C-alpha positions in Angstrom: 96.2 64.4 39.3 99.8 63.4 39.3 103.1 65.1 41.0 105.9 64.2 42.3 106.8 66.1 46.0 109.5 68.5 46.1 113.3 67.6 47.0 113.9 66.4 51.0 110.1 66.1 51.5 108.4 63.1 53.5 105.9 61.5 55.0 107.9 60.2 57.8 108.2 61.5 61.1 105.7 60.9 63.1 107.1 58.5 65.3 105.1 58.7 69.2 108.0 59.2 72.2 108.3 56.6 74.5 106.4 56.7 77.4 109.4 54.7 79.9 107.3 52.3 80.4 107.6 48.3 83.2 109.6 48.5 86.8 111.3 51.2 88.2 112.4 49.4 91.7 112.8 45.7 91.6 112.6 43.1 94.5 114.4 43.0 97.5 115.3 47.0 97.1 114.8 50.0 99.2 112.2 52.7 98.2 110.8 55.9 99.5 106.9 57.1 100.5 105.7 58.0 96.8 108.9 56.9 95.0 107.6 55.2 91.4 107.6 51.1 91.4 106.4 50.6 88.1 104.2 51.9 85.3 102.5 50.2 83.4 99.4 50.0 81.1 96.1 47.9 82.5 97.0 45.3 85.6 100.2 43.4 84.5 100.7 43.3 87.9 97.9 44.5 91.2 99.0 46.3 94.9 99.2 44.6 97.7 100.3 46.1 101.4 102.0 49.2 100.9 101.3 49.6 96.9 99.0 52.4 95.5 97.8 52.6 92.0 97.5 55.3 90.2 94.9 55.9 86.9 97.3 55.2 84.5 98.4 51.7 86.3 101.1 53.2 88.0 102.9 51.5 91.0 103.9 53.5 93.3 104.9 52.8 97.8 102.7 54.8 99.7 105.2 54.3 103.2 108.9 54.1 102.9 110.5 50.3 103.0 111.9 46.8 101.0 109.2 46.2 97.5 108.8 42.7 97.6 107.4 41.0 94.1 105.4 37.5 94.6 102.5 35.2 93.0 98.5 34.4 94.6 96.5 32.1 93.1 92.9 34.3 92.5 89.7 33.0 91.2 87.8 34.8 89.2 83.4 35.6 89.0 83.6 33.0 86.2 85.7 30.0 88.0 88.2 30.1 86.3 92.0 30.0 89.0 94.5 32.9 87.6 97.8 33.6 89.3 98.4 36.9 89.6 101.6 38.9 90.8 101.3 41.2 93.8 103.1 43.8 95.0 104.0 45.3 98.4 105.8 46.8 100.5 107.3 45.2 103.6 
């Protein structure tokens, strides 16, 4: 049975909160031990020396130092070569 909804009611209002992803500390900036470097979904950036990865792919500093981003080629199991971006703390 068709009917009209009451005045001021709406079908919207179910938007989710923003997740505040991506880089928090950029290259050549100092970071303290345990500080979050970047938040991501999946591995767009990979951890290198002095950087750990949480269960939600968050990269954090394991020691105090300066953040450094760099690219490195990586060969996959099927022979394809990819250029991945790594994050380290020097």
